[in-house]
C-alpha positions in Angstrom: 4.5 -63.4 9.7 3.2 -63.9 6.5 5.7 -62.1 4.4 8.4 -63.5 6.4 7.5 -66.6 6.2 7.0 -66.3 2.4 10.6 -64.8 2.6 12.1 -68.0 4.6 10.2 -70.0 1.8 11.8 -68.2 -1.1 15.4 -68.1 0.5 15.5 -72.0 0.9 14.3 -72.9 -2.7 17.2 -72.2 -4.1 15.6 -72.0 -7.6 16.4 -69.1 -10.2 12.5 -67.8 -10.2 12.8 -67.2 -6.2 16.1 -65.0 -6.3 14.8 -62.6 -8.9 11.2 -62.4 -6.8 12.5 -60.0 -3.8 14.3 -57.9 -6.4 10.9 -57.7 -8.6 8.9 -56.7 -5.6 11.8 -54.3 -4.6 11.6 -52.4 -7.6 8.0 -52.4 -7.9 8.0 -50.4 -4.3 10.4 -48.2 -5.6 8.6 -47.4 -8.9 5.5 -47.0 -7.0 7.3 -44.6 -4.2 8.9 -42.5 -6.8 5.1 -41.8 -8.6 3.6 -40.9 -5.2 6.1 -38.1 -3.9 4.4 -34.9 -3.2 4.3 -32.2 -6.0 7.0 -29.4 -6.1 6.6 -26.5 -4.0 6.8 -24.3 -7.1 5.2 -26.5 -9.6 6.2 -28.7 -12.5 8.8 -27.1 -14.4 9.6 -24.5 -11.9 13.0 -23.5 -10.1 13.7 -21.9 -7.2 17.0 -19.7 -8.5 17.1 -17.1 -5.0 15.2 -16.6 -2.2 15.9 -14.8 1.3 13.6 -14.3 4.3 16.4 -11.8 5.5 16.9 -14.0 8.8 20.5 -13.6 8.0 22.3 -10.7 5.8 21.7 -11.4 2.5 24.8 -9.2 1.4 22.8 -7.1 -1.3 25.0 -4.3 -3.0 24.2 -0.8 -2.6 26.0 2.4 -2.8 24.2 3.7 0.1 24.4 1.7 3.0 23.8 4.4 5.6 20.2 4.3 4.0 19.4 0.8 2.4 20.9 -1.9 4.7 19.8 -5.0 6.2 18.3 -4.6 9.6 19.4 -7.6 11.8 17.2 -6.7 14.7 14.4 -6.7 12.7 15.1 -9.3 9.9 14.1 -7.6 6.9 15.8 -4.9 4.4 15.4 -1.4 5.2 15.3 1.0 1.8 15.3 4.9 1.7 15.0 5.9 -2.1 15.4 9.8 -2.8 14.8 11.1 -6.7 18.4 12.4 -7.6 20.5 10.3 -5.3 21.2 7.8 -7.9 20.6 5.2 -4.9 20.7 1.7 -5.9 20.2 -1.9 -4.2 20.8 -5.1 -6.0 21.5 -8.9 -6.0 22.9 -10.7 -8.9 20.8 -13.8 -10.3 21.3 -16.4 -13.1 18.6 -15.2 -15.8 18.4 -16.1 -19.4 14.9 -15.1 -20.7 12.9 -18.0 -18.9 9.3 -17.2 -17.7 9.7 -16.3 -14.2 7.7 -15.2 -10.9 9.5 -12.9 -8.4 7.5 -12.4 -5.0 8.2 -10.1 -2.2 6.5 -8.6 0.8 6.9 -4.8 1.5 6.1 -2.3 3.8 6.1 1.2 2.9 6.4 3.1 5.8 6.6 6.7 4.5 5.9 7.7 0.9 6.0 11.7 0.3 4.1 13.3 -2.2 6.1 12.9 -5.6 8.1 9.8 -4.1 8.2 6.3 -5.5 9.9 3.0 -4.5 10.7 0.4 -7.3 11.2 -3.1 -7.2 12.1 -5.7 -9.9 14.2 -7.2 -12.2 16.9 -5.0 -14.2 20.2 -5.2 -16.2 24.0 -3.7 -15.6 22.7 0.0 -16.1 19.9 -0.3 -13.5 18.2 2.4 -15.2 14.3 2.6 -14.4 13.2 4.6 -17.1 15.1 3.2 -19.9 15.6 -0.3 -21.0 15.6 -3.2 -19.7 13.4 -3.6 -16.8 10.5 -5.1 -15.3 9.2 -3.9 -11.7 6.4 -2.9 -9.7 5.9 0.6 -8.2 4.5 2.5 -5.3 4.1 6.1 -6.3 2.4 9.0 -4.6 1.2 10.8 -7.5 -1.3 13.8 -7.8 -3.8 11.1 -9.0 -3.2 8.8 -5.5 -1.1 6.6 -3.8 -0.9 4.4 -7.0 0.6 0.9 -7.7 2.1 0.5 -11.2 3.3 -2.4 -12.9 6.3 -1.4 -15.9 7.9 -3.0 -18.8 10.6 -1.4 -20.7 12.3 -3.5 -23.7 15.2 -3.2 -25.7 13.9 -0.8 -28.0 12.6 1.7 -24.9 9.0 0.6 -25.7 6.8 0.7 -22.6 4.4 -1.4 -21.4 2.6 -0.1 -18.0 -0.6 0.5 -16.4 -1.1 1.5 -12.9 -4.3 1.1 -10.3 -5.7 4.9 -11.4 -9.0 3.9 -12.8 -8.5 5.7 -16.3 -5.3 3.7 -16.6 -6.7 0.4 -16.4 -10.0 0.3 -16.4 -11.4 -0.4 -13.1 -12.0 1.2 -9.8 -8.8 3.5 -8.5 -6.9 1.3 -6.3 -4.6 2.9 -3.5 -1.8 1.9 -1.3 -1.6 3.1 2.5 1.7 3.7 4.1 1.9 1.5 7.3 0.7 -1.9 5.6 2.2 -4.6 4.5 1.9 -6.3 1.0 2.8 -9.3 -0.5 3.7 -8.9 -4.4 4.0 -11.1 -6.9 5.0 -10.5 -10.6 4.3 -13.1 -13.0 5.9 -13.1 -16.4 5.5 -15.7 -19.1 7.1 -16.1 -22.1 4.7 -18.5 -24.1 1.6 -15.7 -23.7 3.9 -12.7 -23.5 2.5 -11.6 -20.5 3.3 -9.7 -17.3 1.0 -10.0 -14.2 1.4 -8.5 -11.4 -1.0 -9.5 -8.3 -1.0 -7.7 -5.0 -2.4 -8.7 -1.5 -2.3 -7.4 2.1 0.1 -10.0 3.7 -1.6 -10.3 6.9 -5.0 -11.1 5.9 -4.3 -11.9 2.2 -7.1 -9.6 1.0 -6.7 -8.8 -2.8 -5.4 -5.5 -3.7 -5.1 -5.2 -7.2 -4.6 -7.4 -10.2 -3.5 -6.7 -13.6 -1.8 -8.0 -16.7 0.0 -6.5 -19.7 0.0 -8.3 -22.7 2.4 -8.4 -25.9 5.5 -8.0 -23.4 8.9 -8.8 -25.0 11.4 -11.2 -24.0 14.2 -9.9 -21.7 16.9 -12.2 -21.5 19.6 -9.8 -20.6 18.1 -9.0 -17.1 20.4 -10.3 -14.4 19.6 -8.6 -10.9 16.5 -8.1 -8.6 17.3 -4.5 -7.9 15.7 -1.0 -6.5 17.1 1.9 -8.4 16.4 5.8 -8.3 19.2 6.4 -11.1 17.9 8.6 -13.9 14.8 9.8 -11.3 14.7 13.5 -10.7 11.3 14.6 -10.4 11.2 15.8 -6.4 14.9 15.4 -4.6 13.3 16.4 -1.8 10.8 13.4 -1.6 11.3 10.3 0.2 10.1 6.7 0.1 11.0 4.8 3.1 10.1 1.5 4.2 11.3 -2.1 4.4 11.1 -5.4 2.0 10.9 -9.2 3.2 10.6 -12.8 1.7 12.2 -12.0 -1.6 11.7 -15.4 -3.9 12.5 -15.8 -7.5 11.8 -19.1 -9.7 12.0 -19.4 -13.5 9.7 -21.9 -15.6 10.9 -23.9 -18.7 13.6 -23.2 -21.2 14.5 -19.9 -22.2 13.8 -18.5 -25.6 15.5 -16.4 -28.1 15.3 -12.5 -27.9 12.4 -11.4 -30.4 13.3 -9.2 -33.2 12.7 -5.4 -32.2 9.8 -3.5 -33.4 7.6 -6.5 -33.4 5.5 -5.5 -30.5 2.5 -3.1 -30.3 3.8 -0.5 -27.5 1.0 0.4 -24.7 2.4 3.6 -23.3 0.4 4.5 -20.2 0.7 8.4 -19.7 -0.3 10.1 -16.4 -3.9 11.0 -16.7 -5.2 14.0 -16.8 -5.8 16.6 -13.4 -9.2 16.7 -12.0 -10.3 13.3 -13.0 -9.8 11.3 -9.9 -11.9 8.4 -9.2 -13.6 8.2 -5.6 -14.1 4.6 -5.8 -11.4 2.4 -3.8 -12.9 -1.1 -4.0 -10.4 -3.6 -5.5 -11.3 -4.6 -9.3 -12.2 -8.1 -10.1 -9.7 -10.8 -9.7 -8.7 -12.9 -12.8 -7.6 -16.1 -12.4 -3.9 -17.0 -12.5 -2.0 -18.9 -15.0 -2.6 -22.9 -14.0 0.2 -24.5 -13.4 0.8 -28.5 -14.2 0.8 -31.0 -11.7 2.6 -34.0 -11.7 1.2 -37.7 -12.1 0.3 -38.9 -8.5 -0.9 -42.2 -7.8 -3.1 -43.0 -4.7 -1.2 -44.9 -2.2 -4.3 -47.2 -1.9 -3.8 -48.3 -5.7 -0.2 -48.6 -5.4 -0.3 -51.2 -2.5 -3.2 -53.0 -4.0 -1.1 -53.4 -6.7 1.6 -54.8 -5.1 -0.5 -57.2 -3.3 -1.8 -58.3 -6.2 1.7 -58.8 -8.0 3.1 -60.7 -4.8 -0.2 -63.2 -4.7 0.3 -64.3 -8.2 4.2 -64.8 -7.5 2.6 -66.7 -4.6 0.0 -68.8 -6.4 2.7 -69.2 -9.1 5.2 -71.2 -6.9 2.3 -73.0 -5.3 2.2 -74.8 -8.7 
């Protein structure tokens, strides 16, 4: 009843100061309410641009709907990729060269020898062997079932690394058919870096983590895609499985495309035959780039501030 009695006194006084008092207190409460909102799910300055969990048909485009399609019963997207087929799957997104995060889950069910599945960002031509693209890849190669992170810029300069020990400097890491993996590609304009983090979806166990540096800016990428356009290693080899839980978010303003030829390319060729490593332990994990957290004022401090202000107003009126 204390606040109610105070309110009656204020309303019955008829003075100019008492008319402003409830408004002042309300504005203070409103300001504190704004400051104590929880942090956004994607961090400060990060905006979710596209996401689908395949609970409904996402309407992805493909030139081969018989083998690449939305599976309504499973609530996932089925893929089947074969070299020489020219098959593609894509969904267009608004992108203008910002830092971004692309996350998705993948279940490789069948990955024949010399087959691969690629998932990432590209442009209109949807070619994964030429400019302009960034993608993660599961490849069944002569050196094992390897995970790749690749980027090809406007000058066709390649930055890439695989989970083979001679490629990235750690123990060889291989993927396994029949296992769900969570993939997160993080591209940062300020550091010109592209990071791939791979974990097992069911238990979050780290699998592989690697960062490419000196990566160019890619302002003309305009779609999330999978593609076999330009691939011709083995037309009889099939990569088949499912995609789930796709999310794409951008961070900060778009940057201007840097002039061609100003990066020092790192071209990772296939390692020599007969040198495959035996160690399968995941490499040491590095800490991801920290994201800024919005200012949050504890609710107890906010409540105390309101109490002090109201008490001061009451004492002033008592005089």
